[in-house]
TITI-552385 format. One record per residue (C-alpha): residue in three letters; x, y, z. Coordinates in steps of 0.25 Angstrom, whole numbers, padded with zeros to 4 digits, always signed. Each point is the difference from the previous one (the first is absolute). Layout:
# TITI-552385
ALAXYZ/...
//
This chain:
# TITI-552385
UNK+0000+0000+0000/UNK+0011+0010+0004/UNK+0007-0003-0013/UNK-0012+0003-0008/UNK-0003+0013+0007/UNK+0015+0004-0002/UNK-0001-0002-0015/UNK-0013+0008-0001/UNK+0007+0011+0008/UNK+0012+0000-0009/UNK-0009+0000-0013/UNK-0008+0012+0006/UNK+0013+0008+0003/UNK+0005-0003-0014/UNK-0013+0004-0007/UNK+0000+0013+0008/UNK+0014+0003-0004/UNK-0002-0002-0014/UNK-0013+0009+0000/UNK+0008+0011+0007/UNK+0011-0001-0011/UNK-0010+0000-0011/UNK-0007+0012+0006/UNK+0013+0008+0001/UNK+0004-0003-0014/UNK-0014+0005-0005/UNK+0001+0012+0008/UNK+0014+0004-0006/UNK-0005-0003-0014/UNK-0012+0009+0002/UNK+0010+0011+0005/UNK+0010-0001-0011/UNK-0002+0011-0011/UNK-0003-0005-0014/UNK+0012+0005-0009/UNK-0005+0005-0013/UNK+0008-0003-0012/UNK+0010+0010-0005/UNK-0003+0007-0013/UNK+0011+0002-0009/UNK+0002+0007-0013/UNK+0011+0000-0011/UNK+0009+0012+0000/UNK+0013+0004-0007/UNK+0013-0001+0009/UNK+0015+0002-0003/UNK+0006-0014-0003/UNK+0014+0006+0003/UNK+0006+0013+0005/UNK-0002+0011-0011/UNK+0008+0013+0001/UNK-0005+0013-0003/UNK-0002+0003-0015/UNK+0002-0014-0005/UNK-0010-0008-0009/UNK-0011-0007+0008/UNK-0003-0010-0011/UNK+0005-0014+0003/UNK+0002+0003+0015/UNK-0014+0000+0004/UNK-0009-0012+0004/UNK-0015-0003+0005/UNK-0003-0005+0014/UNK-0012-0002+0008/UNK+0000+0008+0013/UNK-0010+0003+0011/UNK-0009+0011-0006/UNK+0000+0007+0014/UNK+0015+0004-0002/UNK-0001+0004-0015/UNK+0003+0015-0001/UNK-0008+0009-0009/UNK+0005+0001-0014/UNK+0006-0014+0000/UNK+0001-0006-0014/UNK-0008-0012-0003/UNK+0006-0004-0013/UNK+0013+0000-0007/UNK-0007+0005-0012/UNK+0005+0014-0003/UNK+0013-0001+0007/UNK+0008-0002-0012/UNK+0010+0012-0002/UNK-0003+0006+0013/UNK+0011+0005+0009/UNK+0001+0000+0016/UNK-0001+0014+0006/UNK+0006-0005+0013/UNK+0008-0012+0005/UNK-0010-0012+0002/UNK+0004-0011+0010/UNK-0002-0015-0004/UNK-0014-0004+0004/UNK-0006+0014+0001/UNK-0014+0002-0006/UNK+0002+0009-0012/UNK-0010+0012-0001/UNK-0002+0009-0013/UNK+0007+0011+0008/UNK+0013-0008+0000/UNK+0001-0001-0016/UNK+0001+0010-0011/UNK+0002+0001-0015/UNK+0012+0005-0007/UNK-0007+0012-0004/UNK-0004+0003+0014/UNK+0014-0002+0005/UNK+0005+0009-0011/UNK-0010+0011+0004/UNK+0007+0000+0014/UNK+0013+0003-0007/UNK+0007-0013+0004/UNK+0008-0002-0013/UNK+0011-0008+0007/UNK-0010-0010+0004/UNK-0003-0003-0015/UNK+0014-0001-0005/UNK+0005-0014-0001/UNK+0014-0003+0005/UNK+0011+0002-0011/UNK-0009+0011-0007/UNK-0001+0015+0001/UNK-0012+0010-0002/UNK+0002+0011-0010/UNK-0010+0011-0004/UNK-0001+0002-0015/UNK-0007+0011-0008/UNK-0012-0003-0009/UNK-0009+0006-0010/UNK-0013-0004-0006/UNK+0007-0006-0012/UNK+0012-0007+0007/UNK-0010-0006+0011/UNK-0010-0007-0010/UNK-0010+0012+0002/UNK+0002+0000+0015/UNK-0004-0015+0000/UNK+0012-0005+0009/UNK-0005-0004+0013/UNK+0007-0006+0013/UNK+0005-0014-0001/UNK+0001+0001-0015/UNK+0012-0007-0007/UNK+0005+0010-0011/UNK+0011+0000-0011/UNK+0008+0012-0003/UNK+0002+0004-0015/UNK+0011+0010-0002/UNK+0004+0008-0013/UNK+0014+0005+0000/UNK+0005+0011-0008/UNK+0014-0001-0006/UNK+0008+0012-0006/UNK+0015+0000-0004/UNK+0010+0007+0009/UNK+0014+0005-0002/UNK+0009-0009+0008/UNK+0009+0011+0005/UNK-0010+0010+0004/UNK-0012-0009+0002/UNK-0008+0010-0007/UNK-0011-0002-0010/UNK+0005+0000-0015/UNK+0002+0008-0008/UNK+0009+0009+0009/UNK+0003+0011-0010/UNK-0008+0013+0001/UNK-0011+0003-0011/UNK+0011+0005-0009/UNK+0011-0011-0001/UNK+0014+0002-0006/UNK+0001-0007-0013/UNK+0012-0003-0009/UNK+0009+0011-0005/UNK-0004+0011+0010/UNK-0015+0000-0005/UNK-0012-0003+0009/UNK-0012-0009-0001/UNK-0013-0001+0007/UNK+0000-0011+0011/UNK-0010-0012+0000/UNK-0013+0003+0006/UNK+0002-0010+0011/UNK-0002-0015+0004/UNK-0012-0008-0002/UNK+0000-0008+0013/UNK-0002-0015-0002/UNK-0011-0007+0009/UNK+0000-0014+0006/UNK-0012-0006+0007/UNK+0002-0012+0009/UNK-0008-0007+0011/UNK+0010+0001+0012/UNK-0005-0003+0014/UNK-0011-0011+0002/UNK-0010-0005+0011/UNK+0002+0013+0008/UNK-0010+0000+0012/UNK-0008+0013+0002/UNK-0001+0003+0015/UNK-0008+0013-0001/UNK-0007+0010-0009/UNK+0001+0015+0004/UNK+0004+0006+0013/UNK+0002-0008+0012/UNK-0006+0005+0013/UNK+0006+0014+0003/UNK-0002+0008+0013/UNK+0001+0014-0003/UNK+0008+0008+0011/UNK-0009+0006+0010/UNK+0000+0016-0001/UNK+0005+0008+0012/UNK-0011+0007+0009/UNK-0005+0012-0008/UNK+0006-0004-0013/UNK-0010-0003-0011/UNK+0001-0014-0007/UNK+0002+0000-0015/UNK-0015-0004-0001/UNK-0006-0011-0008/UNK+0004-0015+0000/UNK+0013-0005-0003/UNK-0005-0008-0012/UNK-0013+0001-0008/UNK-0008-0013-0003/UNK-0002+0004-0015/UNK+0015+0002-0002/UNK+0007-0011-0008/UNK+0012-0006+0007/UNK+0013+0005-0004/UNK+0009-0011+0006/UNK+0000-0015+0002/UNK+0008-0008+0010/UNK+0007-0012-0006/UNK+0007-0012+0007/UNK+0013-0003-0007/UNK+0013-0007+0002/UNK+0011+0010+0003/UNK+0007-0001-0013/UNK-0013+0001-0008/UNK-0003+0013+0008/UNK+0013+0006-0005/UNK-0003-0004-0014/UNK-0014+0007+0001/UNK+0007+0012+0007/UNK+0010+0002-0011/UNK-0010-0001-0011/UNK-0009+0010+0006/UNK+0012+0010+0002/UNK+0004-0002-0014/UNK-0014+0004-0004/UNK-0003-0012-0007/UNK-0014-0003-0004/UNK-0006-0010+0010/UNK-0013-0007-0001/UNK-0006-0010+0009/UNK-0008-0013-0005/UNK-0009-0008+0010/UNK+0001-0015+0000/UNK-0011-0010+0001/UNK-0003-0004+0014/UNK+0010-0010+0005/UNK+0008+0000-0013/UNK+0014-0002+0004/UNK+0007-0004-0013/UNK+0012+0006-0005/UNK-0001+0007-0014/UNK+0011-0001-0010/UNK-0001+0012-0009/UNK+0009+0007-0011/UNK+0003+0015+0001/UNK-0008+0007-0010/UNK+0006+0011-0009/UNK-0005+0006-0013/UNK+0008-0010-0008/UNK-0007-0011+0008/UNK-0014+0005-0004/UNK+0004+0002-0015/UNK+0006-0014-0001/UNK-0011-0007+0008/UNK-0012+0006-0007/UNK+0006+0001-0013/UNK+0000+0015-0001/UNK+0008+0006-0011/UNK+0004+0015-0002/UNK-0009+0007-0009/UNK+0006+0007-0013/UNK+0003+0015+0001/UNK-0010+0007-0008/UNK-0001+0015-0006/UNK-0014+0001+0006/UNK-0009-0003+0012/UNK-0014+0001+0005/UNK-0005+0012+0008/UNK-0010-0002+0011/UNK-0013+0008-0001/UNK-0003+0010+0011/UNK-0012-0004+0008/
//
């Protein structure tokens, strides 16, 4: 009898203990907060450190992040980042916003020419006109070729002066005088010289006029006029090519620019063009000298 009562007592104690444990677990489960799933969104991040002024293309990646930590203006796609440059240094893993990137044109507007020049090249300003710049069609990032016409004249080797050297009345044989020749007809040679030159900018870079002293009137008006056509462009050249263009300009050679097709980086092989070249190539013969001509009628 005693043994049976003992077993019953032990069973009651175990049952009460089990019930108490189940009660405590149920209470804790009811008190534990229900964690909501984290909402994530795809954003653009820096896949590697990017220095200021460097191209962003190829250095960005997409990553899903907590929507609560994504800042305003964060980029949601890599589309449209081709050709953009960084305005600031961006550390690896940083969420990229639109304010961190800019176009080359925007960078040029801030006057950071040195940021645009590639290592091993120099930036050089060059004057243009409507004729020499393809009717002002040259734009930043264009690739251009430079066509130059050189004007050759004969010089006296001793004095380096243009021939003829004698005055209008030159001494002739036996003490007599004769009229000197009228002068030289220069010889022209046209050639395609520099090729695949990158245009960095058209017109003036950003210019901050000096602040006038107190009480001193400013010059009035803006520094530039929107309707005014550009007078200069900025080119990126190898240093030696910059010297070639400089000398041709200082010799007052006739210089014209030709715009290439986009991404056309082939090297053209051309012949220098002279009057003789044109006559031979197109079969032009000299006309006979006649005793008559045709007079144009007045309008």
